[in-house]
C-alpha positions, 0 to 999 in steps of 0.5 A: 481490534473491533471492526468499525463501519465507515461509509457503508463498509465494515473496516477492520484494523490494527491500532498499535503502539502508544497513543501519544506516538507519531501516527503512521497509517500503513496501506497494503497493496493488492491482493494483500491485507494489513498483515503485510505490514506486521514487520514494520508495525513491530519496528515502528511501535518499538520506536514509540510510533503509533501504527494504524494498519487497516484492511482495505474494503474487500481485503482481509477481514474487512467487508466486501463491496462488489462491483467497483471500488475507486481509489478515491473510495479507499482514500475516503475510508481511511480519512473516516478511520482517522476521524474515528480514531481522533487523528487529524494528521498522520504519516500516510504510507502505502505499497503498490496500490497502497501507494496510489491510495496514499497519493489519492489521499494526498489529493483529497485530504492534503491537510491530513498528511504529515508525510508520505511514504510511497513504496514500489508504486507509480504515479501516471494514469492507467493506460488503455492497455492497462485498463483492459488488462485489469478488467480482464483480470477482474473477470478471471478472478471472479470466475476462477478464484485467487489461487491460480493467479497468486501462483502465477505472480508470486515471482513478480511480487517477490524477486524470483530469487527470493521466492526460492531463497526465502520460502517462509516469506513466499509462503506468507505472501501466497497465503495472503493472496489466496485468502483474498476474496475474489469479489474484493480483488475484482472490485479494486482492479476495476476501480484502479483501472480508472485511476487518474494521473497523480504527477501534478499532485506530487509536484505540489506536495509540501510534506516530506516524502520517502520514496522506496523501491526494490532494486529488482522490482519488475512491476514498478521499476527503479526508474519509476521511483526516480521519476517520483523522486524528481517530481516531489520537492521534499523527497528522499529515495531509497533503493532496497537491494536484493528485493522486488515489489515488496521490499518491506517483506523481502528485506525487512531490516533494510526497509525498516531502517529507511523508514525509521530514519525518515520518521526520526527526521520529522521531529 
């Protein structure tokens, strides 16, 4: 897919499946790119859905905006991408930071949300300690690059037993992390440090919501997913066993089954 320029940034993306299918916008987390969603894109398009999977600005093949990129910037980029594609509404799904971008999209563009998919994410605003950590990490990535950080966190991105038990998955996740431009990763970290509280937004969502979490996620626990589930009026919670922070990569079949069942129910 050829990149487009939106809001001063070059955004590369995939637009897959039948143009008449239910549009599903998939938002990757940090520090990944759109290929994280490849197993889901294959399953969804095979079921007749249309999948739009962008690289967020600063990630993958999209352009880098150094400094600070707020979650609101990402959300508005995605709205502009939907405009470019002529899509008024879509199912909006994201994992981790991508889930927070999906919540920000709901806050800023609620009429464009057909449904939400929130995987392994959290709704409260960043804490003071979290802000300090993210800004320090941004400094570190700019100084050292991605490799050291990526190898440190691989057994948190995936359940530790899956790093050894699923070497091909671990290698794919590591490759994505190491390939990320440190400037893009740092800008997103600084913006994410300023994220607002999304709990009030979630409590007013009228669209259906699928909440997914890996049973052994050490970043965003099952308890956090349960709190989102309790907040959202029309939500379904799926806990994916034998998975950590990236259940779509670790337990693809289980994750896809929950996603496809949810989409089928939308009619």
